[in-house]
Steps between C-alpha positions, in 0.01 A plus 500: 500500500489882469669454152228260411222732598646780298540285184147385530361845536691619206428208258166353616136620504461771760279296737675395819287325764639494853856478375436117436360458147530693172279428199664584174444499135807471277541458123733263331676591178685259274803674359667430191779241554328381807625141444771353729475126394261314296547189719416164360204401272361171394186359333281238664234238379703423185538851379819623346639865499414687185619843609626642834241415758261361239413120482335312214249355762467428857630726770775746560712471811740796585733479805727771636418786280624834651441863437465840660223768501455839630247599767312830481288696753166655414681804361692259265822569685749224532510359856678168457670244291351143490689177431295194426521136386216324321400140464212409283281198401313642202287344228559576133326839539755603762237496791515313823673511843814680580712545814829630595690737727544873515712776669421873526793752540364833604638822323427763247716316226417194311738278298631149433806596703298569804306180470811281471708685771527376851284707756481512885141628505217386284164316493487149365259205470308262283200522266257276319217552268343425172465655149226500244462642154204674345442658161568881525194721453480573126850356465641826649790555575586135407284196429545331841547600851669300768365564848675370815433526868788418739477474886820609674611433853826652635729624772758780572869475524741746654334832573166334397542215759176402664290632210239276341394568132197359336357603156269401214665588185309547160674487170380568150728447192446454131781245435522158670855565619559811708865525379382553153199718582688825497652410166177537325537768247377848611312535174273215624384703784683838568440469889602139546853575629380761748221338703565291816418136440415414861297641785609404861241507774721461803507507879813557722469394855775591754565520873574817683836523696 
């Protein structure tokens, strides 16, 4: 548990109450090449595919999509690599409920290799949420903004055994698929590849030895 406390003090928000609970704010960045698997995709209600993850009508069902992201602290320093799976039941505008699993591997490096490797110590759990789409103010930086809120529940493994993790994650993107979001040309918005797409409002609860 001493290792756990050290990692939390280094990577989380500085507030530590009675050595039992840490409130933290992390930021989630979608790196180029974040895709691991596109999973399976099908159209519902009589629709047919007209493009990848686009249906002529009806709904969009995605199962088993996988990717990785990088977690940053409030100083925008890398603190972890996240692996996630995504299952979605969307309408034609790519909005609706999502759910899946996640794993967070703490460390100052972030890569697809870290996300896919076996690890003895990590945080893991499930999430669920919903995404909506709104016109972007004045059409800037892109015409539409997809806004999602996920609720995460998790637990610790290895050095993090006994830890509970809960968070509310907020995401804002300008493309319906996060894998393609970072591929938007820089000329469309010079800062689009440098800003974190997600904000994590989390709580870690752990027991003293």
